N, C-alpha and C positions, 0 to 999 in steps of 0.2 A: 504494500500500500504506500502511496506517495501523498504528500501534502503540499499544497501550494503555499509558498512562503509569503505571498501577498494577501490572499483572502482566506487562507487556512482551509480551503476546500480539500476534502480527501478524494484522491483519484485511485480507484481500485485496480486499474489496469497497469500499464507499463510507464516507464519514465518518458517514453515518446508521447503517451497520452497526456502526461503532465505538461510537456513542452507545447503541445497543441492547445491545451487549456490556457496556459500563460499567454501564448501568442494571440489567441482569438478572444479570450475573455478580458484581457487587460491591455490589448493593443500594443504589445511589446515585441521586440525583435529577439527571438531566441537564438542561442548559439547553434551553429550548424554541426558541431561535433555531436555525434550520437550519444555520447556518454556524459555530456555537460548540459545542465539545465539553467545556465546563466541566461538572463534576459536583460534587454537594454531598451532605453527609450528611443534611441536612434539607430539606424542601420550602420552609420559610421562608427558608433561606439561598439557595436557588435563586431564589426570588421577589425577594429583595433584589438579587441579582446582575443580574436581568433589567433593572433600570433602566439599566444601561450600554448597552443596545441601543436605548433609547428616545431619540428625537431631543428635544433640549432645546427646548421650544416655549413655555415660560412665561418672560417677561422682566420683570425689575424695572424699574419706571418711573423709579427714582431713579438707579441706577448701571449699568443695562443688563446686569447679570449674568443668566445664563440657568439654568433649572432644568427637571428632568424632570417633576416633580409639583407640583400646586398647593400641597400642604402644605409642600413644601420652600421654595417661594417665600414662603408665609405665615410660616414660621419665620425666614426671612432678613429679612423686613420690619422686625423689631424693631431691627435695626441703624440704621434710619433714623428711629426714634422720637425725638422731642425730649425726652421725659421719661425720662431714664436716672437712676433714683434710687439705684442701688447703686454707690456711689462708693468707690474705693480710698483709704484714709487715708494711704497712703505716696506715691503718685504722682498722685493726682487723676483717674485714668482712671475713666470711668463706664460702667456696664453696665445694660441693661434687665432682664436676668434674674439672680437671685442666684447661680445655679450658674455663670454666666460669671465673675462677680466671684470666686467661690471658686476656680475654676480659675486665674484670673489670679494670685490671691494665692499659690497653691501653686507656680506655675511661675515667677513673676517676682520674688518677694520672699523666698522661703525658701531656705535653704542646704541643706535636706534633699534628698538624692538617693536614687535607687533603682538600685543597681548590678546589672548583668547578670552572672550567674554564669558565663557562657561566655567573655566577653571583657573585662570590666571597664568597659564603657560605663556612664555614669551618667546616668540619665534624671531629669528634674525632676518627674515625676509617674508614678504607676503606669501610667497610660494610655500615656505615652511609652515606658516600659520594655516594656510588652506589645507595642507596635507594633514596637519594636526587636527583640525576641526572635523575631519572625517571620522575621527575616533568617537565623537559625540553623537554622530548620526546613527540611527538604527539601520543595520544592514538589511537591505531589501532582498538581495539575491546573493547567494554564495555559490560559486562555481564548485561543483562536486569533484571536478577533475583537478583543478589547480588551487582551490580554496580562496581565490580572489573574491573580494566583496564588492558588490555594485549596488 
């Protein structure tokens, strides 16, 4: 027996029946993996999630880190470039991309914090605060394959 995590309806048949229930009763996009019951509000969110089910087949020649997609490997390769022209004036750490230096400056060298309204946690960036705030939300869907919460 399966239970819908959204409306708590019991489904007596298979996990496939549960996927159909979630998709049609709640207008959500369910994961295409037959063993995963994760559901998403948008098709693009479902497609992003799908990468957790893909075997990491692309490997970096420099550090052996593995990636699901060629563009993720290409994005990673900048860490191995010898020409890191965006240098931190406070600690000397260098970055290939200007946005990486900007994030470093905001998290490593600024005393500005972003407080959580629920518990008082202080994040060093808006991104860190948003990631933390997910802990206070009720998980709606948990992927039974990878345990990701959506």
